[in-house]
N, CA and C atoms as an extended XYZ file, in Angstrom:
432
Properties=species:S:1:pos:R:3:atomname:S:1:resname:S:1:resid:I:1 pbc="F F F"
N       104.482       61.096     -108.737 N   UNK     1
C       103.743       59.893     -108.384 CA  UNK     1
C       103.604       59.040     -109.647 C   UNK     1
N       104.094       57.826     -109.541 N   UNK     2
C       104.026       56.934     -110.690 CA  UNK     2
C       102.718       56.152     -110.649 C   UNK     2
N       102.447       55.504     -111.749 N   UNK     3
C       101.222       54.724     -111.866 CA  UNK     3
C       101.245       53.502     -110.946 C   UNK     3
N       102.412       52.901     -110.766 N   UNK     4
C       102.494       51.729     -109.885 CA  UNK     4
C       102.265       52.123     -108.426 C   UNK     4
N       102.715       53.315     -108.040 N   UNK     5
C       102.475       53.803     -106.681 CA  UNK     5
C       100.979       54.014     -106.456 C   UNK     5
N       100.295       54.585     -107.426 N   UNK     6
C        98.853       54.782     -107.340 CA  UNK     6
C        98.124       53.441     -107.315 C   UNK     6
N        98.595       52.496     -108.102 N   UNK     7
C        97.989       51.160     -108.099 CA  UNK     7
C        98.172       50.480     -106.751 C   UNK     7
N        99.325       50.673     -106.108 N   UNK     8
C        99.550       50.106     -104.777 CA  UNK     8
C        98.595       50.705     -103.749 C   UNK     8
N        98.348       51.990     -103.829 N   UNK     9
C        97.420       52.647     -102.903 CA  UNK     9
C        96.008       52.127     -103.118 C   UNK     9
N        95.587       52.012     -104.374 N   UNK    10
C        94.244       51.503     -104.685 CA  UNK    10
C        94.110       50.058     -104.219 C   UNK    10
N        95.152       49.258     -104.390 N   UNK    11
C        95.127       47.866     -103.936 CA  UNK    11
C        95.005       47.787     -102.425 C   UNK    11
N        95.717       48.642     -101.722 N   UNK    12
C        95.643       48.666     -100.260 CA  UNK    12
C        94.246       49.064      -99.789 C   UNK    12
N        93.655       50.060     -100.399 N   UNK    13
C        92.301       50.494     -100.040 CA  UNK    13
C        91.287       49.399     -100.371 C   UNK    13
N        91.441       48.759     -101.513 N   UNK    14
C        90.522       47.682     -101.897 CA  UNK    14
C        90.632       46.501     -100.934 C   UNK    14
N        91.829       46.191     -100.500 N   UNK    15
C        92.001       45.112      -99.529 CA  UNK    15
C        91.338       45.430      -98.208 C   UNK    15
N        91.488       46.657      -97.731 N   UNK    16
C        90.842       47.064      -96.476 CA  UNK    16
C        89.328       47.030      -96.614 C   UNK    16
N        88.812       47.477      -97.755 N   UNK    17
C        87.358       47.450      -97.961 CA  UNK    17
C        86.845       46.018      -98.036 C   UNK    17
N        87.634       45.126      -98.595 N   UNK    18
C        87.231       43.717      -98.659 CA  UNK    18
C        87.156       43.110      -97.269 C   UNK    18
N        88.156       43.385      -96.451 N   UNK    19
C        88.141       42.863      -95.083 CA  UNK    19
C        86.954       43.423      -94.312 C   UNK    19
N        86.719       44.724      -94.420 N   UNK    20
C        85.573       45.323      -93.735 CA  UNK    20
C        84.257       44.799      -94.300 C   UNK    20
N        84.199       44.592      -95.599 N   UNK    21
C        82.966       44.103      -96.217 CA  UNK    21
C        82.646       42.675      -95.816 C   UNK    21
N        83.645       41.801      -95.818 N   UNK    22
C        83.415       40.409      -95.432 CA  UNK    22
C        83.045       40.291      -93.961 C   UNK    22
N        83.742       41.032      -93.108 N   UNK    23
C        83.404       40.970      -91.692 CA  UNK    23
C        82.051       41.625      -91.434 C   UNK    23
N        81.711       42.635      -92.204 N   UNK    24
C        80.388       43.248      -92.077 CA  UNK    24
C        79.281       42.299      -92.504 C   UNK    24
N        79.526       41.535      -93.558 N   UNK    25
C        78.542       40.546      -94.009 CA  UNK    25
C        78.332       39.466      -92.954 C   UNK    25
N        79.415       38.993      -92.355 N   UNK    26
C        79.291       38.002      -91.292 CA  UNK    26
C        78.558       38.579      -90.084 C   UNK    26
N        78.867       39.813      -89.742 N   UNK    27
C        78.197       40.452      -88.610 CA  UNK    27
C        76.719       40.674      -88.910 C   UNK    27
N        76.398       41.067      -90.136 N   UNK    28
C        74.998       41.293      -90.495 CA  UNK    28
C        74.194       39.998      -90.393 C   UNK    28
N        74.770       38.886      -90.852 N   UNK    29
C        74.044       37.623      -90.772 CA  UNK    29
C        73.871       37.177      -89.326 C   UNK    29
N        74.800       37.551      -88.462 N   UNK    30
C        74.698       37.187      -87.046 CA  UNK    30
C        73.622       38.012      -86.340 C   UNK    30
N        73.505       39.280      -86.676 N   UNK    31
C        72.579       40.176      -85.993 CA  UNK    31
C        71.279       40.415      -86.757 C   UNK    31
N        71.056       39.723      -87.839 N   UNK    32
C        69.893       39.987      -88.684 CA  UNK    32
C        68.578       39.720      -87.961 C   UNK    32
N        68.531       38.750      -87.073 N   UNK    33
C        67.287       38.403      -86.389 CA  UNK    33
C        67.041       39.242      -85.145 C   UNK    33
N        67.953       40.157      -84.846 N   UNK    34
C        67.795       41.019      -83.685 CA  UNK    34
C        66.642       41.994      -83.919 C   UNK    34
N        65.805       42.238      -82.917 N   UNK    35
C        64.624       43.093      -83.065 CA  UNK    35
C        64.861       44.525      -82.589 C   UNK    35
N        66.109       44.938      -82.400 N   UNK    36
C        66.386       46.307      -81.975 CA  UNK    36
C        66.206       47.262      -83.158 C   UNK    36
N        66.152       48.575      -82.879 N   UNK    37
C        66.006       49.545      -83.973 CA  UNK    37
C        67.146       49.441      -84.983 C   UNK    37
N        66.863       49.854      -86.184 N   UNK    38
C        67.815       49.727      -87.280 CA  UNK    38
C        69.122       50.458      -86.979 C   UNK    38
N        69.046       51.636      -86.381 N   UNK    39
C        70.269       52.388      -86.112 CA  UNK    39
C        71.180       51.642      -85.145 C   UNK    39
N        70.617       50.975      -84.148 N   UNK    40
C        71.434       50.201      -83.213 CA  UNK    40
C        72.042       48.986      -83.899 C   UNK    40
N        71.270       48.345      -84.766 N   UNK    41
C        71.804       47.193      -85.489 CA  UNK    41
C        72.955       47.599      -86.400 C   UNK    41
N        72.810       48.745      -87.071 N   UNK    42
C        73.859       49.211      -87.970 CA  UNK    42
C        75.126       49.526      -87.178 C   UNK    42
N        74.995       50.200      -86.035 N   UNK    43
C        76.162       50.504      -85.214 CA  UNK    43
C        76.804       49.233      -84.662 C   UNK    43
N        75.999       48.275      -84.275 N   UNK    44
C        76.529       47.016      -83.761 CA  UNK    44
C        77.263       46.252      -84.857 C   UNK    44
N        76.683       46.235      -86.043 N   UNK    45
C        77.327       45.557      -87.172 CA  UNK    45
C        78.637       46.250      -87.522 C   UNK    45
N        78.627       47.565      -87.500 N   UNK    46
C        79.853       48.310      -87.803 CA  UNK    46
C        80.926       48.031      -86.750 C   UNK    46
N        80.540       48.000      -85.486 N   UNK    47
C        81.508       47.730      -84.415 CA  UNK    47
C        82.084       46.323      -84.551 C   UNK    47
N        81.237       45.333      -84.818 N   UNK    48
C        81.738       43.969      -84.987 CA  UNK    48
C        82.554       43.827      -86.265 C   UNK    48
N        82.223       44.597      -87.270 N   UNK    49
C        83.008       44.574      -88.499 CA  UNK    49
C        84.419       45.087      -88.237 C   UNK    49
N        84.525       46.163      -87.487 N   UNK    50
C        85.846       46.707      -87.153 CA  UNK    50
C        86.603       45.734      -86.250 C   UNK    50
N        85.907       45.139      -85.270 N   UNK    51
C        86.568       44.179      -84.386 CA  UNK    51
C        87.051       42.955      -85.168 C   UNK    51
N        86.274       42.497      -86.125 N   UNK    52
C        86.688       41.359      -86.938 CA  UNK    52
C        87.889       41.724      -87.807 C   UNK    52
N        87.904       42.932      -88.332 N   UNK    53
C        89.057       43.380      -89.109 CA  UNK    53
C        90.298       43.452      -88.238 C   UNK    53
N        90.146       43.964      -87.022 N   UNK    54
C        91.276       44.009      -86.097 CA  UNK    54
C        91.725       42.599      -85.705 C   UNK    54
N        90.777       41.679      -85.588 N   UNK    55
C        91.128       40.290      -85.279 CA  UNK    55
C        91.918       39.672      -86.438 C   UNK    55
N        91.571       40.024      -87.672 N   UNK    56
C        92.331       39.536      -88.833 CA  UNK    56
C        93.762       40.084      -88.806 C   UNK    56
N        93.905       41.352      -88.484 N   UNK    57
C        95.239       41.952      -88.379 CA  UNK    57
C        96.014       41.306      -87.232 C   UNK    57
N        95.338       41.095      -86.101 N   UNK    58
C        95.966       40.443      -84.958 CA  UNK    58
C        96.405       39.022      -85.316 C   UNK    58
N        95.604       38.323      -86.100 N   UNK    59
C        95.956       36.973      -86.532 CA  UNK    59
C        97.220       36.988      -87.388 C   UNK    59
N        97.327       37.961      -88.264 N   UNK    60
C        98.513       38.081      -89.106 CA  UNK    60
C        99.756       38.302      -88.254 C   UNK    60
N        99.696       39.262      -87.338 N   UNK    61
C       100.857       39.560      -86.504 CA  UNK    61
C       101.148       38.441      -85.506 C   UNK    61
N       100.128       37.771      -85.012 N   UNK    62
C       100.347       36.645      -84.107 CA  UNK    62
C       101.054       35.511      -84.845 C   UNK    62
N       100.654       35.246      -86.083 N   UNK    63
C       101.342       34.218      -86.876 CA  UNK    63
C       102.788       34.614      -87.142 C   UNK    63
N       103.008       35.884      -87.426 N   UNK    64
C       104.351       36.376      -87.693 CA  UNK    64
C       105.228       36.196      -86.450 C   UNK    64
N       104.715       36.599      -85.275 N   UNK    65
C       105.478       36.433      -84.042 CA  UNK    65
C       105.709       34.963      -83.721 C   UNK    65
N       104.676       34.134      -83.905 N   UNK    66
C       104.828       32.707      -83.647 CA  UNK    66
C       105.887       32.099      -84.542 C   UNK    66
N       105.888       32.468      -85.814 N   UNK    67
C       106.851       31.866      -86.736 CA  UNK    67
C       108.284       32.266      -86.372 C   UNK    67
N       108.484       33.505      -85.897 N   UNK    68
C       109.820       33.899      -85.463 CA  UNK    68
C       110.233       33.162      -84.203 C   UNK    68
N       109.315       32.967      -83.261 N   UNK    69
C       109.620       32.217      -82.049 CA  UNK    69
C       109.908       30.754      -82.385 C   UNK    69
N       109.108       30.194      -83.264 N   UNK    70
C       109.313       28.819      -83.730 CA  UNK    70
C       110.678       28.681      -84.397 C   UNK    70
N       111.025       29.643      -85.234 N   UNK    71
C       112.326       29.628      -85.894 CA  UNK    71
C       113.447       29.737      -84.870 C   UNK    71
N       113.268       30.575      -83.856 N   UNK    72
C       114.268       30.704      -82.806 CA  UNK    72
C       114.454       29.377      -82.065 C   UNK    72
N       113.345       28.698      -81.768 N   UNK    73
C       113.454       27.403      -81.102 CA  UNK    73
C       114.203       26.397      -81.960 C   UNK    73
N       113.938       26.411      -83.249 N   UNK    74
C       114.597       25.441      -84.131 CA  UNK    74
C       116.079       25.727      -84.304 C   UNK    74
N       116.437       26.986      -84.481 N   UNK    75
C       117.815       27.323      -84.836 CA  UNK    75
C       118.659       27.618      -83.601 C   UNK    75
N       118.260       28.589      -82.799 N   UNK    76
C       119.103       29.022      -81.689 CA  UNK    76
C       119.059       28.056      -80.512 C   UNK    76
N       117.893       27.576      -80.189 N   UNK    77
C       117.767       26.708      -79.032 CA  UNK    77
C       118.449       25.368      -79.272 C   UNK    77
N       118.325       24.843      -80.479 N   UNK    78
C       118.924       23.545      -80.786 CA  UNK    78
C       120.315       23.665      -81.381 C   UNK    78
N       120.679       24.881      -81.796 N   UNK    79
C       122.037       25.119      -82.261 CA  UNK    79
C       122.410       24.450      -83.560 C   UNK    79
N       121.541       24.477      -84.526 N   UNK    80
C       121.906       23.907      -85.822 CA  UNK    80
C       121.348       24.786      -86.934 C   UNK    80
N       121.850       24.554      -88.117 N   UNK    81
C       121.407       25.339      -89.275 CA  UNK    81
C       120.056       24.818      -89.760 C   UNK    81
N       119.336       25.701      -90.410 N   UNK    82
C       118.011       25.346      -90.912 CA  UNK    82
C       117.871       25.876      -92.330 C   UNK    82
N       117.437       25.019      -93.225 N   UNK    83
C       117.144       25.450      -94.584 CA  UNK    83
C       115.676       25.820      -94.655 C   UNK    83
N       115.371       26.912      -95.323 N   UNK    84
C       113.988       27.390      -95.368 CA  UNK    84
C       113.064       26.380      -96.047 C   UNK    84
N       113.598       25.507      -96.872 N   UNK    85
C       112.768       24.482      -97.497 CA  UNK    85
C       112.265       23.487      -96.455 C   UNK    85
N       112.958       23.387      -95.333 N   UNK    86
C       112.564       22.464      -94.265 CA  UNK    86
C       112.125       23.235      -93.029 C   UNK    86
N       111.484       24.358      -93.225 N   UNK    87
C       111.056       25.195      -92.107 CA  UNK    87
C       109.961       24.524      -91.294 C   UNK    87
N       109.017       23.872      -91.948 N   UNK    88
C       107.877       23.305      -91.235 CA  UNK    88
C       108.086       21.862      -90.799 C   UNK    88
N       108.870       21.098      -91.526 N   UNK    89
C       109.049       19.702      -91.130 CA  UNK    89
C       110.281       19.116      -91.792 C   UNK    89
N       110.996       18.297      -91.021 N   UNK    90
C       112.124       17.541      -91.526 CA  UNK    90
C       112.058       16.172      -90.862 C   UNK    90
N       111.877       15.143      -91.625 N   UNK    91
C       111.671       13.790      -91.091 CA  UNK    91
C       112.861       13.310      -90.269 C   UNK    91
N       114.074       13.701      -90.668 N   UNK    92
C       115.257       13.245      -89.942 CA  UNK    92
C       115.343       13.854      -88.542 C   UNK    92
N       114.771       14.994      -88.335 N   UNK    93
C       114.847       15.683      -87.039 CA  UNK    93
C       113.452       15.896      -86.463 C   UNK    93
N       112.638       14.884      -86.515 N   UNK    94
C       111.243       14.985      -86.071 CA  UNK    94
C       111.093       15.398      -84.602 C   UNK    94
N       111.868       14.864      -83.660 N   UNK    95
C       111.689       15.283      -82.260 CA  UNK    95
C       111.923       16.773      -82.048 C   UNK    95
N       112.903       17.305      -82.757 N   UNK    96
C       113.186       18.737      -82.634 CA  UNK    96
C       112.009       19.574      -83.149 C   UNK    96
N       111.462       19.191      -84.259 N   UNK    97
C       110.330       19.922      -84.828 CA  UNK    97
C       109.087       19.771      -83.959 C   UNK    97
N       108.850       18.579      -83.438 N   UNK    98
C       107.696       18.377      -82.559 CA  UNK    98
C       107.811       19.213      -81.300 C   UNK    98
N       109.002       19.267      -80.714 N   UNK    99
C       109.212       20.101      -79.546 CA  UNK    99
C       108.938       21.567      -79.861 C   UNK    99
N       109.473       22.031      -80.975 N   UNK   100
C       109.286       23.444      -81.354 CA  UNK   100
C       107.810       23.756      -81.578 C   UNK   100
N       107.089       22.856      -82.251 N   UNK   101
C       105.656       23.072      -82.472 CA  UNK   101
C       104.896       23.108      -81.157 C   UNK   101
N       105.051       22.083      -80.344 N   UNK   102
C       104.258       21.997      -79.116 CA  UNK   102
C       104.589       23.120      -78.143 C   UNK   102
N       105.863       23.428      -77.976 N   UNK   103
C       106.242       24.466      -77.032 CA  UNK   103
C       105.784       25.839      -77.495 C   UNK   103
N       105.984       26.144      -78.769 N   UNK   104
C       105.592       27.467      -79.259 CA  UNK   104
C       104.068       27.623      -79.287 C   UNK   104
N       103.355       26.570      -79.681 N   UNK   105
C       101.889       26.651      -79.686 CA  UNK   105
C       101.322       26.696      -78.272 C   UNK   105
N       101.952       26.006      -77.336 N   UNK   106
C       101.489       26.052      -75.946 CA  UNK   106
C       101.621       27.452      -75.363 C   UNK   106
N       102.582       28.215      -75.843 N   UNK   107
C       102.723       29.592      -75.372 CA  UNK   107
C       101.827       30.567      -76.128 C   UNK   107
N       101.717       30.396      -77.435 N   UNK   108
C       101.042       31.401      -78.242 CA  UNK   108
C        99.529       31.228      -78.349 C   UNK   108
N        99.018       30.014      -78.349 N   UNK   109
C        97.575       29.822      -78.524 CA  UNK   109
C        96.763       30.431      -77.380 C   UNK   109
N        97.102       30.190      -76.106 N   UNK   110
C        96.312       30.840      -75.046 CA  UNK   110
C        96.399       32.363      -75.092 C   UNK   110
N        97.572       32.877      -75.410 N   UNK   111
C        97.732       34.323      -75.498 CA  UNK   111
C        96.912       34.898      -76.648 C   UNK   111
N        96.934       34.232      -77.794 N   UNK   112
C        96.171       34.700      -78.950 CA  UNK   112
C        94.664       34.623      -78.695 C   UNK   112
N        94.196       33.503      -78.154 N   UNK   113
C        92.758       33.338      -77.913 CA  UNK   113
C        92.273       34.353      -76.892 C   UNK   113
N        93.024       34.558      -75.818 N   UNK   114
C        92.594       35.551      -74.830 CA  UNK   114
C        92.641       36.967      -75.409 C   UNK   114
N        93.563       37.242      -76.309 N   UNK   115
C        93.615       38.562      -76.949 CA  UNK   115
C        92.407       38.793      -77.856 C   UNK   115
N        92.015       37.777      -78.614 N   UNK   116
C        90.840       37.918      -79.481 CA  UNK   116
C        89.565       38.055      -78.636 C   UNK   116
N        89.476       37.279      -77.564 N   UNK   117
C        88.312       37.409      -76.672 CA  UNK   117
C        88.278       38.797      -76.055 C   UNK   117
N        89.440       39.306      -75.652 N   UNK   118
C        89.498       40.658      -75.096 CA  UNK   118
C        89.090       41.699      -76.136 C   UNK   118
N        89.456       41.477      -77.375 N   UNK   119
C        89.074       42.402      -78.444 CA  UNK   119
C        87.567       42.425      -78.635 C   UNK   119
N        86.953       41.259      -78.689 N   UNK   120
C        85.505       41.199      -78.909 CA  UNK   120
C        84.702       41.603      -77.679 C   UNK   120
N        85.238       41.382      -76.485 N   UNK   121
C        84.500       41.765      -75.280 CA  UNK   121
C        84.801       43.196      -74.847 C   UNK   121
N        85.744       43.852      -75.514 N   UNK   122
C        86.152       45.222      -75.195 CA  UNK   122
C        86.579       45.346      -73.739 C   UNK   122
N        87.326       44.373      -73.274 N   UNK   123
C        87.765       44.342      -71.897 CA  UNK   123
C        89.074       43.565      -71.810 C   UNK   123
N        89.917       43.974      -70.859 N   UNK   124
C        91.165       43.259      -70.644 CA  UNK   124
C        91.014       42.160      -69.603 C   UNK   124
N        89.809       41.893      -69.165 N   UNK   125
C        89.568       40.874      -68.146 CA  UNK   125
C        90.051       39.489      -68.596 C   UNK   125
N        89.811       39.034      -69.843 N   UNK   126
C        90.323       37.708      -70.233 CA  UNK   126
C        91.844       37.589      -70.128 C   UNK   126
N        92.564       38.645      -70.476 N   UNK   127
C        94.019       38.607      -70.385 CA  UNK   127
C        94.454       38.603      -68.926 C   UNK   127
N        93.762       39.398      -68.091 N   UNK   128
C        94.079       39.401      -66.660 CA  UNK   128
C        93.805       38.042      -66.036 C   UNK   128
N        92.692       37.413      -66.409 N   UNK   129
C        92.374       36.090      -65.864 CA  UNK   129
C        93.408       35.051      -66.284 C   UNK   129
N        93.884       35.136      -67.520 N   UNK   130
C        94.919       34.223      -67.971 CA  UNK   130
C        96.209       34.446      -67.181 C   UNK   130
N        96.581       35.712      -66.973 N   UNK   131
C        97.792       36.012      -66.217 CA  UNK   131
C        97.679       35.529      -64.775 C   UNK   131
N        96.511       35.716      -64.160 N   UNK   132
C        96.314       35.250      -62.790 CA  UNK   132
C        96.375       33.726      -62.746 C   UNK   132
N        95.772       33.058      -63.722 N   UNK   133
C        95.794       31.593      -63.746 CA  UNK   133
C        97.207       31.051      -63.932 C   UNK   133
N        98.025       31.754      -64.682 N   UNK   134
C        99.387       31.290      -64.922 CA  UNK   134
C       100.300       31.603      -63.745 C   UNK   134
N       100.187       32.811      -63.206 N   UNK   135
C       101.152       33.277      -62.216 CA  UNK   135
C       100.678       33.230      -60.773 C   UNK   135
N        99.507       32.699      -60.502 N   UNK   136
C        99.045       32.674      -59.115 CA  UNK   136
C        99.868       31.681      -58.317 C   UNK   136
N       100.070       32.032      -57.057 N   UNK   137
C       100.836       31.166      -56.173 CA  UNK   137
C        99.914       30.138      -55.566 C   UNK   137
N       100.457       28.990      -55.322 N   UNK   138
C        99.699       27.920      -54.700 CA  UNK   138
C        99.467       28.294      -53.234 C   UNK   138
N        98.207       28.381      -52.814 N   UNK   139
C        97.886       28.841      -51.477 CA  UNK   139
C        98.342       27.849      -50.407 C   UNK   139
N        98.379       26.558      -50.724 N   UNK   140
C        98.797       25.552      -49.751 CA  UNK   140
C       100.296       25.651      -49.470 C   UNK   140
N       101.094       25.884      -50.511 N   UNK   141
C       102.538       25.961      -50.288 CA  UNK   141
C       102.929       27.266      -49.617 C   UNK   141
N       102.164       28.337      -49.795 N   UNK   142
C       102.489       29.600      -49.152 CA  UNK   142
C       102.085       29.612      -47.683 C   UNK   142
N       101.144       28.742      -47.267 N   UNK   143
C       100.730       28.670      -45.886 CA  UNK   143
C       101.690       27.864      -45.032 C   UNK   143
N       102.519       27.028      -45.626 N   UNK   144
C       103.441       26.153      -44.868 CA  UNK   144
C       104.683       26.882      -44.436 C   UNK   144
């Protein structure tokens, strides 16, 4: 085991503790005025701290997935080369970039928001409601 490997492990642990500490501080300030017993407040703060940490991880992976989908829309869907220096915007091809932004965000934002709500509510009901709202059949057209 080299010193750099040990430093990487310590850095990873410190990063996780920072995320848990910051989310715990936010949770503590939110629940500080609650009049429940201390043990319940501590458990609630710990649960929200973990949920906030998971939401941070989910945000990272959601951004990663969105950026790959956005890149796919720019390159494969439009069939042209892309330089990484112009990944976010190119004035000469503004309509293509606007389409990629709006289409990818229209797909990913509702999915991400419902996933975070499901995480904090500890229920898959928000995701189910989104799926029903998207895929429900029009009752008037099915009656004809």
